[in-house]
C-alpha positions in Angstrom: -95.3 -84.1 -56.6 -94.6 -87.4 -58.3 -91.5 -87.5 -60.5 -92.7 -88.0 -64.2 -89.6 -90.1 -65.0 -90.4 -92.4 -62.1 -94.0 -92.7 -63.3 -92.9 -93.7 -66.8 -90.3 -96.1 -65.5 -92.9 -97.8 -63.4 -95.3 -98.0 -66.3 -92.6 -99.6 -68.4 -91.8 -102.1 -65.6 -95.4 -103.1 -65.5 -95.5 -103.5 -69.3 -92.5 -105.8 -69.3 -93.9 -107.8 -66.4 -97.1 -108.4 -68.4 -95.2 -109.4 -71.5 -96.3 -106.3 -73.4 -92.7 -104.9 -73.9 -89.3 -106.5 -74.1 -87.1 -106.5 -71.0 -83.7 -104.9 -70.8 -82.2 -108.2 -69.6 -83.6 -111.7 -69.3 -81.9 -114.5 -67.3 -83.3 -117.5 -69.2 -84.0 -120.8 -67.6 -83.0 -119.7 -64.1 -83.2 -121.9 -61.0 -84.0 -119.2 -58.4 -84.6 -118.9 -54.7 -88.0 -117.7 -53.6 -87.3 -116.3 -50.1 -91.0 -115.9 -49.3 -91.8 -119.6 -49.7 -88.4 -121.1 -49.0 -88.2 -123.0 -52.2 -86.2 -123.2 -55.5 -88.3 -122.4 -58.6 -87.6 -122.5 -62.3 -88.3 -119.9 -65.0 -87.0 -116.7 -66.6 -86.1 -113.5 -64.7 -87.0 -110.3 -66.6 -85.2 -107.1 -65.7 -86.1 -103.5 -66.8 -85.4 -100.1 -65.4 -82.9 -101.6 -62.9 -85.6 -103.7 -61.3 -87.0 -107.2 -61.6 -90.1 -107.0 -63.8 -91.3 -110.5 -63.4 -90.2 -114.1 -62.7 -91.3 -117.5 -64.0 -92.5 -118.4 -67.4 -90.9 -117.1 -70.6 -89.7 -113.5 -71.3 -88.1 -111.8 -74.2 -85.5 -109.1 -73.8 -82.8 -107.0 -75.5 -80.1 -109.0 -73.8 -80.4 -112.7 -73.0 -78.2 -114.5 -70.5 -78.6 -118.3 -70.4 -78.8 -119.2 -66.7 -79.4 -122.9 -67.3 -77.5 -124.9 -64.7 -77.1 -121.8 -62.5 -78.6 -121.0 -59.1 -80.0 -117.4 -58.8 -80.2 -115.7 -55.4 -80.4 -112.1 -54.3 -77.2 -110.1 -53.9 -75.8 -110.2 -50.3 -76.2 -107.5 -47.6 -73.6 -106.8 -44.9 -75.8 -105.5 -42.0 -72.9 -103.8 -40.1 -69.5 -102.8 -41.2 -67.1 -100.0 -40.7 -65.7 -99.3 -44.1 -62.6 -97.7 -42.5 -61.7 -101.1 -41.0 -60.8 -102.3 -44.5 -58.0 -99.7 -44.5 -58.7 -98.8 -48.1 -60.9 -96.2 -49.7 -64.6 -97.1 -50.2 -64.0 -97.5 -53.9 -61.2 -100.0 -53.4 -63.4 -101.9 -51.0 -66.3 -102.0 -53.4 -64.2 -103.7 -56.1 -63.6 -106.6 -53.7 -67.1 -106.7 -52.1 -68.9 -106.8 -55.5 -66.7 -109.6 -56.7 -67.8 -111.6 -53.7 -71.5 -111.0 -54.3 -72.2 -108.2 -51.9 -74.7 -105.7 -53.4 -75.4 -103.6 -50.3 -73.5 -102.7 -47.1 -74.7 -100.8 -44.1 -71.8 -98.8 -42.7 -71.2 -96.9 -39.5 -68.6 -94.1 -40.1 -67.8 -93.6 -36.5 -64.1 -94.3 -37.0 -63.5 -91.4 -39.4 -66.1 -89.3 -37.4 -63.9 -89.6 -34.3 -61.1 -88.1 -36.3 -62.9 -85.3 -38.3 -66.3 -85.1 -36.7 -69.4 -84.6 -39.0 -67.0 -84.2 -42.0 -66.3 -88.0 -41.5 -70.0 -88.7 -42.3 -69.8 -86.3 -45.3 -66.7 -88.0 -46.6 -68.3 -91.5 -46.4 -71.5 -90.3 -48.1 -69.6 -88.6 -50.9 -67.0 -91.3 -51.4 -69.8 -93.9 -51.8 -72.2 -92.0 -54.0 -73.1 -93.8 -57.2 -70.3 -96.3 -56.5 -72.1 -99.4 -58.0 -72.1 -100.9 -54.5 -75.2 -99.7 -52.6 -73.8 -98.1 -49.4 -76.2 -97.2 -46.7 -75.2 -95.3 -43.5 -76.1 -95.6 -39.9 -75.1 -92.4 -38.1 -72.5 -92.6 -35.3 -74.2 -92.7 -31.9 -71.2 -92.6 -29.6 -68.5 -90.1 -30.7 -66.6 -90.4 -28.6 -67.3 -93.8 -27.3 -67.2 -92.6 -23.7 -66.6 -89.2 -21.9 -63.1 -90.4 -21.0 -61.9 -90.6 -24.7 -60.0 -87.8 -26.3 -61.0 -87.5 -30.0 -61.6 -84.7 -32.4 -64.8 -83.7 -30.6 -68.2 -85.0 -29.4 -71.2 -85.3 -31.8 -74.5 -84.4 -30.2 -78.0 -85.3 -31.4 -78.1 -81.8 -33.0 -74.8 -82.3 -34.8 -76.1 -85.4 -36.7 -79.7 -84.4 -37.1 -79.3 -82.9 -40.6 -78.1 -86.2 -42.0 -81.4 -88.0 -41.4 -82.7 -86.2 -44.5 -80.4 -88.1 -46.7 -82.3 -91.1 -48.1 -79.2 -93.3 -47.7 -79.2 -92.8 -44.0 -81.1 -95.6 -42.3 -80.8 -94.8 -38.6 -78.5 -94.5 -35.5 -75.6 -96.9 -35.3 -74.4 -99.2 -32.6 -75.4 -97.7 -29.2 -72.2 -98.6 -27.2 -73.2 -96.4 -24.2 -75.5 -98.9 -22.7 -75.6 -97.0 -19.4 -76.5 -93.8 -21.1 -79.2 -95.5 -23.1 -81.3 -95.7 -19.9 -79.8 -93.0 -17.7 -78.4 -90.1 -19.8 -80.7 -87.4 -21.2 -78.2 -86.7 -24.0 -78.0 -90.3 -25.1 -81.7 -90.9 -24.9 -82.2 -87.7 -26.9 -80.2 -89.2 -29.8 -82.3 -92.4 -29.7 -85.5 -90.4 -29.5 -84.4 -88.2 -32.4 -83.8 -91.2 -34.6 -87.2 -92.6 -33.8 -88.8 -89.2 -34.6 -87.3 -89.4 -38.0 -88.8 -92.9 -38.4 -85.3 -94.5 -38.2 -84.0 -97.6 -36.4 -81.3 -97.8 -33.7 -78.7 -100.6 -33.7 -77.2 -102.0 -30.5 -73.8 -102.9 -29.1 -74.2 -104.5 -25.7 -71.7 -107.4 -25.0 -72.8 -109.6 -22.2 -75.7 -107.4 -21.2 -78.4 -109.4 -19.5 -81.4 -109.3 -17.1 -83.1 -106.1 -16.1 -80.2 -104.0 -17.4 -80.8 -105.5 -20.9 -84.6 -104.9 -20.4 -83.9 -101.2 -19.9 -81.6 -101.1 -22.9 -84.1 -102.7 -25.2 -86.9 -100.5 -23.9 -84.9 -97.5 -25.0 -85.7 -98.5 -28.5 -82.6 -100.5 -29.6 -83.5 -103.1 -32.1 -80.5 -105.2 -32.7 -77.1 -106.5 -31.4 -73.9 -107.7 -33.1 -71.9 -108.2 -29.9 -73.2 -111.7 -28.9 -70.4 -114.2 -28.4 -72.4 -117.0 -27.0 -75.7 -118.7 -27.8 -77.4 -118.0 -24.4 -76.9 -114.3 -24.5 -78.0 -114.1 -28.2 -81.2 -116.1 -27.4 -82.0 -113.9 -24.5 -81.7 -110.8 -26.7 -83.7 -112.5 -29.4 -86.5 -113.4 -27.0 -86.6 -109.8 -25.9 -87.2 -108.6 -29.4 -83.8 -107.8 -30.8 -82.5 -108.9 -34.2 -79.2 -110.8 -33.9 -76.4 -109.8 -36.3 -74.2 -112.8 -36.4 -70.7 -111.4 -36.8 -67.8 -113.0 -38.6 -65.1 -110.5 -39.2 -61.4 -110.2 -38.7 -61.2 -109.1 -35.0 -64.3 -111.0 -33.8 -65.7 -114.2 -35.1 -68.9 -115.4 -33.6 -70.4 -117.6 -36.3 -69.4 -120.9 -34.7 -71.0 -119.9 -31.3 -74.2 -118.5 -32.9 -74.9 -120.8 -35.8 -77.3 -122.9 -33.7 -79.7 -119.9 -34.1 -79.9 -120.6 -37.8 -82.9 -122.9 -37.5 -86.5 -122.5 -38.7 -87.4 -121.3 -35.2 -85.0 -118.4 -34.9 -83.4 -117.7 -38.3 -85.9 -115.0 -39.5 -84.5 -112.7 -36.8 -80.8 -113.3 -37.7 -78.6 -111.2 -40.0 -74.9 -111.4 -41.0 -72.3 -108.8 -40.4 -68.6 -108.4 -40.6 -68.0 -105.3 -38.5 -64.3 -105.1 -39.0 -62.7 -106.8 -42.1 -59.1 -106.5 -43.1 -57.8 -106.8 -46.6 -56.3 -110.3 -46.2 -59.6 -111.7 -45.1 -61.4 -110.0 -47.9 -59.0 -111.2 -50.6 -58.3 -114.7 -49.3 -61.7 -115.7 -47.8 -64.3 -113.3 -49.1 -67.0 -111.2 -47.5 -70.6 -112.3 -46.7 -70.2 -115.1 -49.2 -67.6 -116.6 -46.9 -70.1 -116.7 -44.0 -72.6 -118.5 -46.2 -70.0 -121.1 -47.3 -69.1 -121.7 -43.7 -72.8 -122.2 -42.8 -73.3 -124.7 -45.6 -70.2 -126.6 -44.6 -71.6 -126.8 -41.1 -74.8 -128.4 -42.4 -77.0 -125.4 -42.1 -79.9 -125.2 -44.6 -78.6 -123.0 -47.4 -81.9 -121.3 -47.7 -81.8 -120.1 -44.1 -78.2 -118.9 -44.5 -78.9 -117.0 -47.7 -82.0 -115.4 -46.2 -79.9 -114.2 -43.3 -77.7 -112.5 -45.8 -80.5 -111.0 -47.9 -84.2 -110.7 -47.1 -83.8 -110.7 -43.3 -81.4 -107.8 -43.5 -83.6 -105.9 -46.0 -86.6 -106.3 -43.7 -84.8 -105.1 -40.6 -83.5 -102.0 -42.4 -86.8 -101.4 -44.3 -84.9 -101.7 -47.5 -88.0 -102.2 -49.6 -87.2 -103.6 -52.9 -84.1 -105.5 -51.8 -83.4 -109.1 -50.7 -85.6 -111.1 -53.0 -86.0 -112.4 -56.5 -89.4 -111.0 -57.2 -91.3 -108.5 -59.3 -90.7 -104.9 -58.4 -87.5 -105.7 -56.4 -84.1 -104.2 -57.3 -82.3 -106.4 -59.8 -79.5 -107.2 -57.4 -78.8 -110.8 -58.3 -76.1 -113.4 -58.1 -75.7 -116.3 -60.5 -74.0 -119.2 -58.8 -72.1 -122.0 -60.6 -72.7 -124.2 -57.5 -74.8 -123.9 -54.4 -72.8 -126.0 -52.0 -69.6 -124.1 -52.6 -71.5 -120.8 -53.2 -69.3 -120.3 -56.3 -70.3 -116.9 -57.8 -70.4 -116.7 -61.6 -71.7 -113.2 -62.0 -73.1 -110.3 -60.0 -75.8 -107.9 -61.1 -76.7 -104.7 -59.2 -79.6 -102.6 -60.4 -79.6 -104.7 -63.6 -75.9 -103.8 -64.3 -73.3 -106.5 -64.6 -70.8 -105.5 -61.8 -68.6 -108.6 -61.6 -68.0 -111.9 -63.4 -66.0 -114.9 -62.1 -64.3 -112.8 -59.4 -63.4 -109.8 -61.6 -65.2 -106.5 -61.0 -66.1 -104.3 -63.9 -64.7 -100.7 -63.9 -66.4 -98.7 -61.3 -67.2 -95.0 -61.3 -65.1 -92.7 -59.2 -67.3 -90.7 -56.7 -66.6 -87.0 -56.5 -65.4 -86.0 -53.1 -65.1 -82.2 -52.3 -61.5 -81.2 -52.5 -61.5 -79.3 -49.2 -63.2 -82.2 -47.4 -60.6 -84.6 -48.8 -57.8 -82.3 -47.8 -59.1 -82.2 -44.2 -59.4 -86.0 -44.2 -55.7 -86.2 -45.2 -54.4 -83.8 -42.5 -55.4 -85.3 -39.2 -52.1 -85.6 -37.3 -51.9 -82.9 -34.7 -49.2 -84.1 -32.3 -45.5 -83.3 -31.6 -42.9 -86.0 -31.6 -42.3 -87.7 -28.2 -39.2 -88.5 -26.2 -38.3 -91.4 -23.9 -38.4 -89.1 -20.9 -42.1 -88.7 -21.4 -42.7 -92.4 -21.0 -41.1 -92.8 -17.6 -43.6 -94.1 -15.0 -43.9 -96.0 -11.7 -46.1 -99.0 -11.0 -48.9 -99.4 -13.6 -51.6 -102.0 -14.2 -50.9 -104.9 -16.6 -53.5 -105.5 -19.3 -53.8 -109.2 -20.3 -54.5 -110.0 -24.0 -56.8 -113.0 -24.8 -56.0 -114.5 -28.2 -59.0 -114.2 -30.6 -61.0 -112.0 -28.2 -61.6 -108.2 -27.7 -61.9 -108.9 -24.0 -58.8 -108.4 -21.8 -57.9 -109.5 -18.3 -56.5 -107.8 -15.2 -52.9 -109.1 -14.7 -52.0 -107.1 -11.6 -49.3 -104.4 -11.7 -45.7 -104.0 -13.0 -43.0 -101.4 -12.4 -40.7 -102.1 -15.4 -40.6 -103.8 -18.7 -39.7 -107.5 -18.4 -39.4 -109.0 -21.9 -38.6 -112.5 -20.4 -41.9 -112.4 -18.6 -43.7 -111.0 -21.6 -44.4 -107.7 -19.7 -44.2 -104.8 -22.3 -45.0 -101.1 -22.1 -48.1 -99.9 -23.9 -48.9 -96.2 -24.5 -51.5 -94.1 -26.1 -50.5 -90.7 -27.6 -53.2 -88.1 -28.1 -53.0 -86.9 -31.7 -56.1 -84.8 -32.4 -55.5 -81.6 -30.5 -51.8 -81.7 -29.5 -52.6 -81.9 -25.8 -49.4 -83.8 -25.1 -51.4 -86.4 -23.1 -49.8 -89.9 -23.1 -51.4 -92.8 -21.3 -49.0 -95.4 -20.0 -49.5 -99.0 -18.8 -48.1 -102.5 -19.3 -49.2 -105.4 -21.5 -49.0 -109.2 -21.2 -49.7 -111.7 -24.0 -48.4 -109.7 -26.9 -45.1 -111.6 -27.1 -42.8 -108.9 -28.6 -39.1 -109.7 -27.9 -37.5 -106.7 -29.7 -38.5 -103.3 -31.1 -41.9 -101.7 -31.0 -45.2 -101.7 -32.9 -47.5 -98.6 -33.4 -50.7 -97.7 -35.2 -53.0 -94.8 -35.5 -55.9 -97.2 -35.8 -56.9 -97.2 -32.2 -60.6 -97.8 -31.6 -62.6 -95.7 -31.3 -60.9 -92.3 -30.8 -57.9 -93.3 -33.0 -55.0 -91.8 -31.2 -51.7 -93.5 -31.6 -51.3 -96.7 -29.7 -47.9 -98.4 -29.4 -46.3 -101.3 -27.5 -42.6 -101.9 -27.2 -39.6 -103.5 -25.4 -38.1 -100.1 -24.5 -39.1 -96.5 -24.2 -36.7 -95.6 -27.0 -38.1 -98.1 -29.4 -41.7 -97.0 -28.6 -40.7 -93.4 -29.4 -39.2 -94.3 -32.7 -42.3 -96.2 -33.8 -44.6 -93.4 -32.7 -42.5 -90.6 -34.3 -42.4 -92.5 -37.6 -46.2 -92.5 -37.6 -46.4 -88.8 -36.7 -44.2 -88.0 -39.7 -46.2 -90.2 -42.0 -49.6 -88.6 -40.8 -50.8 -92.0 -39.7 -50.7 -95.7 -40.4 -48.9 -98.8 -39.1 -45.3 -99.0 -38.1 -43.0 -101.8 -36.9 -39.6 -100.5 -35.7 -36.5 -102.4 -34.7 -33.6 -100.1 -34.5 -32.8 -99.0 -38.1 -35.2 -101.5 -39.5 -38.6 -99.9 -40.1 -41.6 -101.4 -41.9 -44.5 -99.0 -42.5 -48.0 -98.9 -44.1 -49.0 -95.2 -44.5 -52.7 -94.5 -44.1 -53.2 -91.0 -45.4 -57.0 -90.7 -45.0 -57.7 -89.9 -41.4 -54.8 -92.2 -40.3 -57.2 -95.0 -41.1 -57.4 -95.6 -44.8 -55.4 -95.3 -48.0 -56.3 -94.8 -51.7 -53.7 -97.4 -52.6 -55.2 -100.5 -54.4 -56.2 -103.2 -52.0 -53.8 -105.8 -53.4 -50.8 -103.5 -52.7 -52.2 -102.6 -49.3 -52.5 -106.2 -48.4 -48.9 -106.9 -49.5 -47.6 -104.0 -47.3 -49.8 -105.1 -44.4 -48.7 -108.7 -44.6 -45.0 -107.5 -44.8 -45.7 -105.5 -41.6 -47.2 -108.5 -39.9 -44.3 -110.6 -40.9 -41.9 -108.0 -39.4 -43.9 -108.0 -36.2 -44.0 -111.8 -35.9 -40.2 -111.8 -36.6 -39.8 -109.6 -33.5 -41.6 -112.2 -31.4 -45.3 -111.2 -31.5 -47.6 -114.0 -30.4 -48.5 -115.9 -33.6 -52.0 -116.5 -32.2 -52.9 -112.8 -32.5 -53.1 -110.2 -35.2 -50.3 -107.7 -34.3 -52.3 -104.7 -35.3 -55.9 -105.6 -34.8 -55.2 -106.8 -31.2 -53.4 -103.6 -30.5 -56.0 -101.3 -32.0 -58.8 -102.6 -29.7 -56.8 -102.1 -26.5 -58.0 -98.5 -26.5 -61.7 -99.3 -26.8 -63.1 -98.6 -23.3 -66.5 -100.3 -23.8 -65.3 -103.9 -23.7 -64.0 -105.3 -20.4 -61.8 -105.6 -18.5 -58.8 -103.1 -18.8 -58.1 -100.8 -21.6 -55.5 -98.0 -22.2 -56.6 -94.4 -23.0 -54.6 -91.1 -23.3 -54.8 -90.6 -19.5 -53.9 -94.1 -18.4 -55.2 -97.5 -17.8 -59.0 -97.6 -17.7 -61.1 -100.2 -15.8 -64.2 -100.9 -17.9 -65.9 -102.8 -15.1 -65.9 -99.8 -12.8 -65.9 -97.2 -15.6 -63.0 -95.3 -14.1 -59.2 -94.9 -14.4 -56.9 -97.1 -12.3 -55.0 -95.1 -9.7 
């Protein structure tokens, strides 16, 4: 049965479009982008019932905003982000994202789901409901990322099936298990279930090519955000996938993939940040930063804006988003200048959400108290001792600055700070198993002390690196006591950033979080950490066993190329 309120709302929208009733808001004298015809047009934009009623010509309204001299474009869409990677609550993230012109984000809550299972999905849905920023969800496909990970528990197709009924759920998130996508009944069942619900499936397939890629695409996986070179991206595009051009904190692929932003290929390109830390958000921006970089590089602004708006809306079937046109959501940006993409004001659903970089007060979503309590009590591990870290010869993992990839640097038997050989460990923290994976690390640069974090993709155990077993234990035990976060320890000198939500996020305002995070970075660099790497982001991806070559898990060093532990 049709909602009577929806019917009346639509009738009023039509009346406003025809000029038979006044609009709620009119942006007068606008110079706006038509994403359908790739041209800039002039005229009024009438808004009613949270939607655009009509464009062009002259409209009357209850509120008039003179847009003369402004450029009007659709609000921006991030096609793939993990909100947990911002290390603040969704509400804190929304304040910054809205100020930078983002109207919609598509998030994959697989970080928090690795920590508290399906309650992680529930937390993200509740913490983003009615937020002002439109948050859509792709359900985690690989929790855990591999059968070798130790997390809070595996999520099956049956576990996540109920969430497809939520209208904000768009599909199945990045399918990291590329082998399972064409060989595992359980993995194929997840993909098939998403299709049965009429949903899409995102990809995650770094360097996949040839017939293996053909099998992956044939499984029904429609996109990829893991392309780091033009050739691989073009192969995937030719085989029917959308390419999410990622420019985040940990991985930055815009320079390599920007040649795709041409009239020939751009319609199949989207923008994504994937993982975005507070400093990047505050200093550079969000999707608006990517557009600015494109324009600086000489890319047609229209193509760049479309990748951030209508292309993403079309891929995700977000009908009503991504265009300045009648019947579309009134998610609009007013720009002072196109070339610098300077945002004057941000409207979402016809509501002014930000002006000149300042976000208007946002509602506080209601999160179930028991759910929030569970999310804040996720540390289930005993303190560790130096004796537990003794070991013989172990593989040496080589860091590559600016990359998630690692190299195989042979073996070592002891820490050798002068040769930049450090010990790296992963401590299981979900079920108090006592498991501790031990290996060595080269390229981190630490000369004193230890660094530890409970952000350890994707299972989010505690990962730590140090110059002695005693220093490693000190850093890890500080985190256990704090219930998660980031710690830099050097004897009695300890710098911490507590992350009380799942050991991943905090409700502290982003500006304060950024200050604490930068202090922790400074402390790490002062101890000798390689200035070419992010001390914590680089460490957190060392436990992700889906990106070659060597990674460290709770049971030892893992060879991604053979998909097995090193002896």
